[in-house]
LOTORRO-912139 format. One record per residue: residue in three letters; x negated, y negated, z of N, C-alpha, C, O in turn. Coordinates in steps of 0.2 Angstrom, whole numbers, padded with zeros to 4 digits, always signed. Layout:
# residues N
AlaXYZXYZXYZXYZ
...
***
This chain:
# residues 144
Met-0004+0009+0160-0002+0012+0153+0000+0012+0147+0006+0013+0148
Ser+0001+0011+0141+0002+0008+0137+0008+0016+0135+0006+0021+0136
Asp+0013+0014+0132+0018+0020+0129+0017+0021+0122+0019+0026+0119
Lys+0012+0016+0119+0012+0017+0113+0007+0022+0110+0002+0024+0113
Leu+0009+0025+0105+0005+0032+0104-0001+0029+0100-0001+0024+0097
Pro-0007+0032+0100-0014+0032+0096-0012+0032+0089-0008+0036+0088
Ile-0014+0027+0084-0014+0030+0078-0018+0035+0075-0024+0034+0075
Glu-0016+0039+0072-0021+0041+0067-0024+0041+0061-0019+0040+0057
Val-0031+0043+0058-0033+0041+0054-0035+0047+0051-0033+0053+0053
Ala-0040+0047+0045-0044+0052+0041-0050+0049+0039-0049+0043+0036
Ile-0054+0052+0039-0061+0048+0038-0066+0053+0034-0067+0059+0036
Ala-0070+0051+0029-0073+0056+0026-0080+0054+0026-0083+0048+0026
Ile-0084+0060+0027-0092+0057+0028-0093+0062+0021-0091+0068+0020
Leu-0097+0058+0017-0100+0059+0009-0107+0057+0010-0110+0051+0010
Pro-0111+0065+0010-0119+0065+0008-0118+0065+0001-0113+0067-0003
Phe-0124+0063+0000-0128+0061-0008-0135+0060-0006-0137+0055-0002
Glu-0140+0066-0010-0145+0067-0009-0150+0064-0002-0155+0062-0003
Gly-0149+0065+0002-0150+0066+0008-0148+0059+0011-0152+0057+0016
Lys-0143+0055+0009-0142+0048+0013-0133+0050+0014-0130+0055+0013
Phe-0130+0045+0016-0123+0046+0018-0120+0037+0014-0123+0032+0014
Leu-0114+0039+0010-0111+0034+0009-0108+0028+0015-0106+0031+0020
Met-0107+0022+0015-0103+0020+0020-0102+0013+0016-0106+0011+0012
Gln-0096+0010+0019-0093+0006+0018-0095-0002+0022-0093-0002+0028
Leu-0097-0007+0021-0097-0012+0024-0089-0014+0025-0086-0017+0020
Arg-0086-0014+0030-0080-0017+0031-0081-0023+0030-0086-0027+0031
Asp-0074-0027+0028-0072-0034+0025-0075-0037+0033-0076-0035+0039
Asn-0077-0042+0030-0080-0049+0037-0073-0052+0039-0073-0058+0041
Ile-0067-0050+0039-0062-0050+0042-0059-0049+0052-0057-0044+0055
Pro-0060-0057+0053-0061-0055+0062-0054-0049+0065-0055-0045+0068
Thr-0047-0051+0062-0042-0048+0063-0042-0040+0062-0037-0036+0063
Ile-0049-0036+0060-0048-0030+0059-0053-0026+0064-0058-0029+0067
Leu-0053-0020+0064-0058-0016+0069-0065-0016+0066-0064-0014+0060
Tyr-0070-0016+0068-0076-0018+0065-0078-0022+0060-0083-0022+0056
Pro-0073-0028+0060-0076-0033+0052-0082-0034+0052-0085-0033+0058
Gly-0084-0035+0046-0093-0036+0044-0096-0030+0046-0101-0030+0043
Leu-0096-0023+0050-0099-0018+0050-0099-0011+0045-0094-0010+0041
Trp-0105-0008+0046-0104-0004+0042-0100+0004+0045-0100+0006+0051
Gly-0096+0006+0040-0091+0014+0043-0090+0017+0038-0092+0015+0032
Leu-0086+0022+0039-0084+0028+0036-0079+0026+0031-0075+0021+0033
Phe-0078+0028+0025-0072+0028+0021-0066+0031+0023-0066+0037+0021
Gly-0059+0028+0025-0056+0032+0024-0048+0027+0027-0047+0021+0025
Gly-0045+0031+0032-0039+0027+0034-0032+0028+0038-0031+0034+0041
His-0026+0024+0038-0021+0027+0041-0017+0033+0038-0015+0032+0032
Ile-0016+0038+0040-0012+0042+0039-0005+0044+0038-0003+0047+0043
Glu-0002+0044+0034+0005+0040+0032+0011+0048+0034+0009+0054+0032
Ala+0015+0045+0036+0020+0048+0038+0021+0053+0035+0022+0052+0029
Gly+0023+0060+0036+0022+0067+0031+0016+0071+0028+0015+0076+0026
Glu+0011+0065+0031+0003+0068+0027+0000+0071+0033+0000+0070+0039
Thr-0003+0077+0030-0008+0079+0031-0015+0076+0032-0017+0071+0029
Pro-0019+0078+0037-0026+0073+0037-0031+0074+0031-0035+0070+0029
Glu-0028+0082+0028-0032+0083+0023-0030+0077+0017-0034+0073+0014
Val-0023+0079+0016-0021+0075+0009-0023+0068+0010-0027+0065+0006
Ala-0022+0066+0016-0023+0058+0019-0030+0057+0017-0029+0054+0012
Val-0035+0059+0018-0042+0057+0017-0044+0057+0010-0048+0053+0008
Glu-0041+0062+0006-0041+0063-0002-0039+0056-0004-0043+0052-0007
Arg-0033+0056-0002-0029+0049-0003-0033+0043-0002-0033+0039-0007
Glu-0035+0043+0002-0039+0036+0006-0045+0035+0002-0046+0029-0001
Val-0050+0040+0001-0057+0040-0003-0053+0038-0010-0053+0032-0010
Leu-0051+0041-0014-0045+0039-0021-0046+0033-0021-0052+0031-0023
Glu-0041+0028-0017-0037+0024-0016-0044+0018-0016-0044+0014-0020
Glu-0050+0018-0011-0054+0015-0007-0061+0015-0015-0063+0010-0016
Ile-0063+0018-0018-0070+0019-0021-0066+0025-0027-0070+0029-0029
Gly-0059+0025-0030-0060+0029-0035-0062+0037-0035-0060+0040-0040
Tyr-0065+0040-0030-0067+0046-0030-0062+0052-0028-0059+0051-0023
Gln-0063+0058-0032-0059+0061-0031-0060+0067-0026-0062+0072-0029
Leu-0060+0067-0020-0064+0073-0017-0062+0080-0019-0057+0082-0021
Thr-0068+0082-0017-0071+0089-0020-0071+0095-0013-0075+0096-0009
Ser-0063+0097-0012-0062+0102-0005-0066+0099+0002-0072+0100+0004
Pro-0062+0094+0005-0064+0091+0011-0064+0098+0016-0059+0101+0018
Lys-0070+0097+0017-0070+0104+0024-0069+0097+0030-0069+0091+0029
Lys-0066+0100+0037-0064+0096+0045-0070+0097+0046-0073+0102+0044
Phe-0074+0091+0051-0080+0093+0055-0079+0091+0061-0082+0094+0066
Ala-0074+0087+0061-0072+0087+0070-0065+0081+0071-0061+0078+0067
Cys-0065+0080+0078-0059+0076+0077-0062+0071+0085-0065+0074+0090
Tyr-0060+0064+0084-0063+0059+0089-0057+0056+0092-0054+0052+0088
Ser-0056+0057+0096-0049+0052+0102-0051+0048+0106-0056+0050+0110
Asp-0050+0042+0106-0048+0039+0112-0041+0036+0112-0037+0038+0107
Asp-0039+0032+0117-0033+0029+0119-0029+0025+0113-0023+0026+0113
Arg-0032+0022+0107-0030+0019+0101-0031+0023+0094-0027+0021+0089
Val-0036+0029+0095-0035+0029+0088-0038+0038+0087-0044+0038+0090
Ile-0035+0043+0085-0037+0048+0083-0039+0049+0076-0036+0048+0071
Arg-0046+0050+0076-0050+0051+0069-0051+0057+0068-0053+0061+0072
His-0049+0060+0062-0051+0066+0060-0055+0065+0054-0054+0061+0049
Ile-0060+0069+0055-0066+0069+0052-0067+0074+0046-0067+0080+0047
Phe-0068+0072+0039-0071+0077+0036-0077+0076+0033-0079+0070+0033
Tyr-0080+0082+0028-0085+0079+0025-0085+0086+0018-0083+0092+0018
Ala-0087+0081+0013-0087+0083+0003-0092+0079+0003-0093+0075+0007
Pro-0095+0082-0002-0101+0080-0005-0099+0074-0010-0093+0074-0012
Leu-0104+0068-0012-0101+0064-0016-0108+0067-0023-0114+0068-0022
Thr-0103+0067-0029-0105+0072-0033-0108+0069-0039-0113+0071-0042
Val-0105+0060-0040-0107+0053-0045-0110+0051-0041-0110+0053-0035
Asp-0114+0046-0045-0119+0040-0045-0114+0035-0043-0109+0034-0046
Leu-0117+0031-0038-0114+0024-0036-0109+0021-0042-0103+0020-0041
Asp-0113+0020-0048-0110+0017-0054-0105+0020-0058-0104+0018-0063
Lys-0102+0024-0054-0096+0027-0056-0090+0026-0051-0084+0028-0052
Leu-0094+0022-0046-0088+0022-0040-0084+0013-0041-0088+0009-0043
Val-0077+0012-0039-0076+0007-0038-0074+0005-0034-0068+0005-0034
Leu-0078+0000-0028-0075-0002-0023-0069-0007-0022-0070-0013-0024
Thr-0063-0005-0020-0057-0009-0020-0056-0010-0012-0052-0014-0010
Glu-0059-0007-0008-0059-0009-0001-0065-0011+0003-0068-0006+0003
Gly-0067-0016+0005-0072-0017+0009-0077-0023+0006-0076-0025+0000
Trp-0080-0025+0009-0087-0031+0007-0093-0027+0003-0097-0030-0001
Asp-0093-0021+0004-0099-0019+0001-0098-0010+0003-0095-0008+0007
Phe-0103-0007-0003-0105+0000-0001-0110+0000-0001-0112-0005-0002
Gly-0115+0007+0002-0122+0010+0000-0124+0015+0002-0121+0016+0007
Leu-0128+0019+0000-0129+0024+0005-0134+0023+0008-0140+0020+0007
Ile-0132+0025+0014-0136+0025+0020-0141+0030+0023-0138+0036+0025
Ser-0147+0029+0024-0152+0034+0028-0150+0037+0034-0146+0034+0037
His-0153+0042+0034-0154+0045+0043-0159+0041+0048-0159+0043+0053
Ala-0162+0036+0047-0166+0032+0048-0162+0026+0051-0162+0024+0057
Gln-0158+0024+0046-0155+0017+0046-0150+0019+0053-0149+0016+0058
Ile-0148+0024+0051-0141+0027+0054-0143+0027+0064-0140+0025+0069
Glu-0150+0029+0063-0150+0030+0070-0153+0022+0071-0153+0020+0077
Ala-0155+0017+0067-0157+0013+0071-0151+0007+0070-0153+0001+0071
Gly-0146+0010+0069-0137+0006+0068-0137+0001+0065-0132-0003+0066
Cys-0141-0001+0060-0141-0006+0056-0143-0005+0048-0148-0001+0047
Ala-0140-0007+0043-0142-0007+0036-0142-0013+0031-0139-0019+0032
Tyr-0145-0012+0027-0147-0020+0023-0140-0018+0018-0139-0012+0016
Ser-0136-0025+0017-0132-0024+0013-0132-0032+0006-0131-0038+0009
Ala-0133-0031+0000-0136-0035-0003-0129-0041-0003-0128-0047-0002
Ile-0124-0036-0004-0118-0044-0006-0118-0048+0002-0118-0054+0002
Ala-0118-0043+0007-0119-0048+0013-0127-0053+0014-0127-0058+0018
Gly-0133-0052+0010-0138-0055+0009-0141-0053+0017-0145-0056+0018
Glu-0140-0049+0020-0142-0048+0027-0143-0039+0030-0140-0035+0027
Glu-0148-0038+0035-0143-0031+0039-0138-0034+0043-0137-0039+0046
Arg-0134-0029+0042-0124-0027+0047-0126-0021+0049-0129-0017+0047
Pro-0123-0022+0056-0123-0015+0061-0120-0013+0060-0116-0016+0057
Leu-0119-0006+0060-0114+0000+0060-0109-0001+0065-0109-0005+0070
Gly-0104+0002+0064-0098+0001+0071-0099+0005+0074-0098+0010+0071
Pro-0100+0006+0079-0104+0011+0086-0098+0017+0085-0099+0022+0088
Val-0093+0016+0082-0089+0026+0082-0093+0028+0075-0096+0033+0074
His-0092+0024+0072-0094+0028+0067-0102+0029+0065-0104+0033+0061
Gln-0106+0025+0069-0113+0029+0070-0113+0035+0076-0118+0038+0076
Gln-0109+0036+0080-0109+0042+0084-0107+0046+0079-0111+0051+0078
Ile-0102+0046+0075-0100+0051+0071-0103+0052+0068-0103+0058+0067
Met-0110+0049+0063-0114+0051+0061-0119+0054+0062-0121+0059+0058
Leu-0122+0053+0068-0127+0054+0072-0126+0063+0074-0130+0067+0076
Asp-0120+0063+0074-0115+0070+0078-0116+0075+0072-0119+0080+0072
Phe-0113+0073+0068-0115+0076+0060-0122+0078+0058-0124+0083+0057
Ile-0125+0071+0058-0133+0074+0055-0135+0080+0061-0138+0086+0060
Glu-0133+0079+0067-0136+0085+0071-0134+0091+0071-0137+0096+0072
Trp-0127+0091+0069-0124+0097+0068-0127+0099+0059-0130+0105+0059
Trp-0126+0097+0055-0128+0097+0048-0135+0101+0049-0135+0107+0047
Ser-0140+0099+0052-0147+0100+0051-0148+0107+0054-0154+0110+0054
***
């Protein structure tokens, strides 16, 4: 058993016109889920609430100011506590600037169920990170 506490992260689900904005993570072997589709977000800094962290992370990663993010759920394992929020994406993709990740795109329910989506930058279908796929499937079931 490890005495190391799990890290805490805040993650955003961003619905837009029946699809969901997702990030294709950098294809760097030393990061979690390299080269896989995931959700925007990241580490909660010391003294930050999850709500503040998710707003900061989304602003840093795509230059988008979240509008009133609402808590969806919390997913925990031995390594990570994931605080999941959702807020509508209210701008077109060309208004966003990707500053972290390999690619981003709007992913459909069918692609989420299939567990993969095409990336023009990667030039191929790339899998969804398993945890992120499960979060999205749970969210879609809850949302409908």
